[in-house]
C-alpha positions in Angstrom: 6.7 23.1 13.4 3.4 24.7 12.6 4.8 26.8 9.8 6.6 23.8 8.4 3.4 21.8 8.3 1.5 24.6 6.6 4.2 24.9 4.0 4.2 21.2 3.4 0.4 21.1 3.1 0.5 23.9 0.5 3.2 22.0 -1.4 1.2 18.8 -1.2 -1.9 20.6 -2.6 0.1 22.0 -5.5 1.6 18.6 -6.2 -1.9 17.0 -6.1 -3.2 19.6 -8.5 -0.3 18.9 -11.0 -0.8 15.1 -10.6 -4.6 15.4 -11.2 -3.9 17.3 -14.5 -1.3 14.7 -15.6 -3.4 11.7 -14.7 -6.5 13.2 -16.3 -4.7 13.7 -19.6 -3.1 10.3 -19.4 -6.4 8.5 -18.8 -8.1 10.4 -21.7 -5.2 9.7 -24.0 -5.8 5.9 -23.7 -8.0 4.3 -26.4 -11.6 3.4 -25.6 -14.5 5.0 -23.9 -18.0 4.1 -22.6 -19.1 3.1 -26.1 -16.2 0.7 -26.3 -16.9 -0.8 -22.9 -20.6 -1.2 -23.7 -19.6 -3.0 -27.0 -22.4 -3.3 -29.4 -21.6 -3.7 -33.1 -25.1 -2.4 -34.0 -24.7 0.8 -32.0 -25.3 3.7 -34.4 -23.2 6.9 -34.5 -26.1 8.7 -32.9 -26.1 6.1 -30.1 -22.4 6.5 -29.5 -22.8 10.3 -29.4 -25.7 10.0 -26.9 -23.5 7.8 -24.6 -20.6 10.2 -24.8 -23.0 13.1 -24.0 -24.3 11.2 -21.0 -20.8 10.9 -19.5 -19.9 14.4 -20.5 -17.2 13.3 -23.0 -18.6 15.5 -25.8 -17.2 18.6 -24.0 -13.7 20.1 -24.6 -11.0 18.5 -22.5 -10.4 21.6 -20.2 -14.1 21.8 -19.5 -14.2 18.0 -18.7 -11.2 18.4 -16.3 -12.7 21.4 -14.5 -16.0 19.7 -14.1 -14.4 16.5 -12.9 -12.2 18.4 -10.5 -15.1 20.3 -9.0 -17.1 17.2 -8.5 -14.1 15.2 -7.2 -13.5 17.8 -4.4 -17.0 16.9 -3.1 -16.3 13.2 -3.4 -18.1 12.7 -6.7 -15.9 10.9 -9.2 -18.6 10.3 -11.7 -20.1 7.0 -12.8 -18.5 3.7 -13.7 -18.5 2.9 -17.4 -18.8 -0.8 -16.5 -21.6 -0.9 -13.8 -23.2 2.5 -14.1 -22.8 2.9 -10.3 -21.2 6.0 -8.7 -17.5 5.5 -8.6 -17.4 6.6 -4.9 -19.8 3.7 -4.1 -17.8 1.2 -6.1 -14.6 2.2 -4.2 -16.3 2.3 -0.8 -17.4 -1.3 -1.3 -13.8 -2.4 -1.9 -11.8 -0.1 0.4 -12.4 -1.9 3.7 -11.0 -5.2 2.4 -7.9 -3.4 1.1 -7.5 -1.4 4.3 -7.7 -4.7 6.3 -5.1 -6.4 4.2 -2.8 -3.4 3.8 -2.8 -2.4 7.5 -2.3 -6.0 8.6 0.6 -6.6 6.2 2.2 -3.2 7.0 2.0 -3.7 10.8 3.3 -7.3 10.5 6.2 -6.2 8.2 7.3 -3.4 10.5 7.2 -5.5 13.7 9.0 -8.5 12.2 11.5 -6.4 10.2 12.5 -4.3 13.3 12.8 -7.4 15.4 14.9 -9.3 12.9 17.1 -6.3 12.1 17.9 -5.8 15.8 18.6 -9.4 16.3 20.8 -9.6 13.2 22.8 -6.5 14.3 23.3 -7.7 17.9 24.3 -11.1 16.7 26.5 -9.6 13.9 28.8 -12.2 12.1 27.2 -15.2 13.9 25.2 -18.1 12.5 22.0 -16.2 13.4 23.1 -13.2 11.4 24.1 -15.3 8.4 20.8 -17.3 8.5 18.7 -14.2 8.7 20.7 -12.5 5.9 20.2 -15.6 3.7 16.5 -15.6 4.2 16.3 -11.8 3.6 18.1 -12.1 0.3 15.9 -15.0 -0.7 12.8 -12.8 0.1 14.2 -9.8 -1.8 14.9 -12.0 -4.9 11.5 -13.7 -5.1 8.6 -11.9 -6.9 5.6 -11.4 -4.7 3.2 -13.2 -7.1 5.5 -16.3 -7.0 5.4 -16.2 -3.2 1.6 -16.2 -3.4 1.5 -19.2 -5.7 3.9 -21.1 -3.6 2.0 -20.3 -0.4 -1.2 -21.5 -2.0 0.3 -24.7 -3.2 2.1 -25.5 0.1 -0.4 -24.3 2.8 -3.6 -24.7 0.8 -3.3 -27.5 -1.7 -0.7 -29.8 -0.1 -1.2 -29.3 3.7 -4.8 -28.1 3.6 -4.0 -25.7 6.5 -5.4 -22.5 5.1 -7.9 -21.3 2.4 -6.3 -20.0 -0.7 -8.8 -17.4 -2.1 -11.7 -15.1 -1.1 -12.7 -13.8 2.3 -15.0 -16.5 3.5 -15.8 -20.2 2.9 -18.7 -20.5 0.5 -21.6 -22.9 1.1 -21.3 -22.8 4.9 -23.2 -20.8 7.5 -21.3 -19.9 10.7 -22.2 -18.2 13.9 -20.5 -14.8 14.4 -17.5 -16.1 16.3 -16.7 -18.9 13.8 -17.4 -16.5 10.9 -14.7 -14.2 12.3 -12.3 -17.1 12.6 -13.1 -18.2 9.0 -12.4 -14.7 7.8 -9.1 -14.4 9.7 -8.1 -17.8 8.2 -8.6 -16.4 4.7 -6.6 -13.3 5.7 -3.5 -15.1 6.9 -1.9 -16.1 3.6 -2.4 -12.8 1.7 -1.1 -10.9 4.7 2.0 -13.0 5.0 2.7 -12.9 1.3 2.3 -9.2 1.1 4.4 -8.6 4.2 7.3 -11.0 3.6 9.0 -9.1 0.7 9.1 -5.9 2.8 10.2 -7.8 5.9 13.2 -8.9 3.9 14.1 -5.5 2.7 13.3 -3.5 5.8 15.2 -5.9 8.1 18.4 -5.2 6.1 18.0 -1.5 6.5 17.3 -1.9 10.2 20.3 -4.1 10.7 22.6 -1.6 9.0 21.2 1.3 10.9 21.4 -0.5 14.2 25.0 -1.4 13.6 25.8 2.2 12.9 24.1 3.4 16.0 25.9 1.0 18.3 29.2 2.5 17.2 28.2 6.1 18.3 29.9 7.8 21.2 26.7 8.2 23.3 26.2 4.4 23.1 29.7 3.8 24.5 29.2 6.4 27.2 25.9 4.9 28.3 27.5 1.4 28.3 30.5 2.7 30.4 28.0 4.2 32.9 26.6 0.8 33.5 23.3 1.1 31.6 21.7 -2.4 31.3 22.1 -3.9 27.9 18.4 -4.3 27.1 17.7 -0.7 28.2 20.7 0.5 26.3 19.5 -1.3 23.2 15.8 -0.2 23.3 15.9 3.2 24.8 19.1 4.6 23.3 19.8 2.5 20.3 16.4 1.5 18.7 14.9 4.9 18.9 17.7 6.4 16.8 18.2 3.4 14.5 14.5 3.4 13.4 14.7 6.9 11.9 16.3 5.8 8.6 13.7 3.0 8.4 10.9 5.6 8.5 12.3 7.1 5.4 12.5 3.8 3.6 8.9 2.8 4.6 7.6 6.2 3.4 9.4 5.7 0.0 8.1 2.1 -0.2 4.5 3.0 0.5 3.6 3.0 -3.2 5.3 -0.4 -3.6 3.3 -1.8 -0.7 0.1 -0.6 -2.4 1.3 -2.1 -5.7 2.1 -5.4 -4.0 -1.4 -5.3 -2.5 -2.8 -5.2 -6.0 -0.8 -8.2 -7.1 -1.6 -10.1 -3.9 -5.4 -9.4 -4.2 -5.3 -10.7 -7.7 -3.5 -13.9 -6.7 -5.8 -14.6 -3.7 -9.0 -13.3 -5.3 -9.2 -10.8 -2.4 -12.1 -8.3 -3.2 -10.2 -5.1 -2.5 -9.1 -2.0 -4.4 -6.1 -3.7 -6.0 -8.3 -6.3 -7.7 -10.7 -3.5 -8.6 -7.9 -1.6 -10.3 -6.9 -4.7 -12.3 -10.5 -5.4 -13.3 -11.1 -1.7 -14.2 -7.9 -1.6 -16.3 -9.0 -4.7 -18.2 -12.5 -3.3 -18.7 -11.2 0.2 -19.5 -13.3 1.7 -16.8 -11.5 5.0 -16.8 -13.5 6.9 -14.2 -12.7 4.2 -11.6 -9.0 4.1 -12.6 -8.7 7.9 -12.4 -10.3 8.0 -8.9 -8.1 5.2 -7.6 -5.0 6.9 -9.0 -5.9 10.1 -7.2 -6.7 8.4 -4.0 -3.4 6.5 -4.1 -1.5 9.8 -4.7 -3.2 11.4 -1.7 -2.2 8.5 0.5 1.4 8.5 -0.7 1.8 12.2 -0.1 0.1 12.0 3.3 2.3 9.1 4.4 5.4 11.0 3.5 4.2 14.0 5.6 3.5 11.7 8.5 7.1 10.3 8.1 8.5 13.9 8.4 6.5 14.4 11.6 7.7 11.1 13.0 11.3 12.2 12.6 10.8 14.9 15.2 8.9 12.6 17.5 11.6 9.9 17.4 14.6 12.3 17.5 14.2 15.4 19.7 17.3 16.9 18.0 15.2 17.4 14.8 13.4 20.7 14.7 11.5 22.2 11.8 11.3 25.9 11.1 
């Protein structure tokens, strides 16, 4: 296991190095620059050259990359073209909101998807299974931004049950407890909208995997020995059925992050997804490059965690 982890970590570092080169070249191939962001029709050629020199863009591209890489390894991603703040500070301000939304939606999606998948498999070819399947296909077919707009219209505008944007109610002063409740109320809709699409997809995978597991010989043997149905389902069936779902979740990690960006845009949630959209619109390339690299690190790390979970969930899996 130790050798496998070391080998995977070395592969991950090599992949990140290649990704950093590709992303750096892609970002610098896009039109624009700091002098375009700070648009001033009266800016002279000397002024433009001074701005480019300030951001180090007057150097050859390989020198720019090596300088950026050396600084990035220490957590310094340069300065934002838009705000002149350090990129690390800009991201640090937005990261907690995204982590809150992302972890809540991911946890909710996993719990509900596994539960619905198991229920649908146990109740195979019943009205319960057909109902859950219908709702799952409906969730798969609907775009996430449309879910967000419908949720805002139904639960916010029509029913007035939940707030539809932001993280807090403006114009009111709450005590700490009520401020927490107000924040959680703002978190409900974006979390549900982000989770619902993946609940629909993952519950289908869980259903198929659970049906396949229940047909295995060891399940028949345990049932013949008189193992209680609930214990048989949870101890023998669920643990093995969830292994394929781990692969699907690891593959979909990037899609969850992309869905978070759309959700944050719809609900005006001040996280990294909204920051990415704003930076793309403002052509704030240092922020875009830093966020792309951070996203790549998380995707690779999540896939490595998934490989470790295989061995945890199934003792038959051994890495060498």
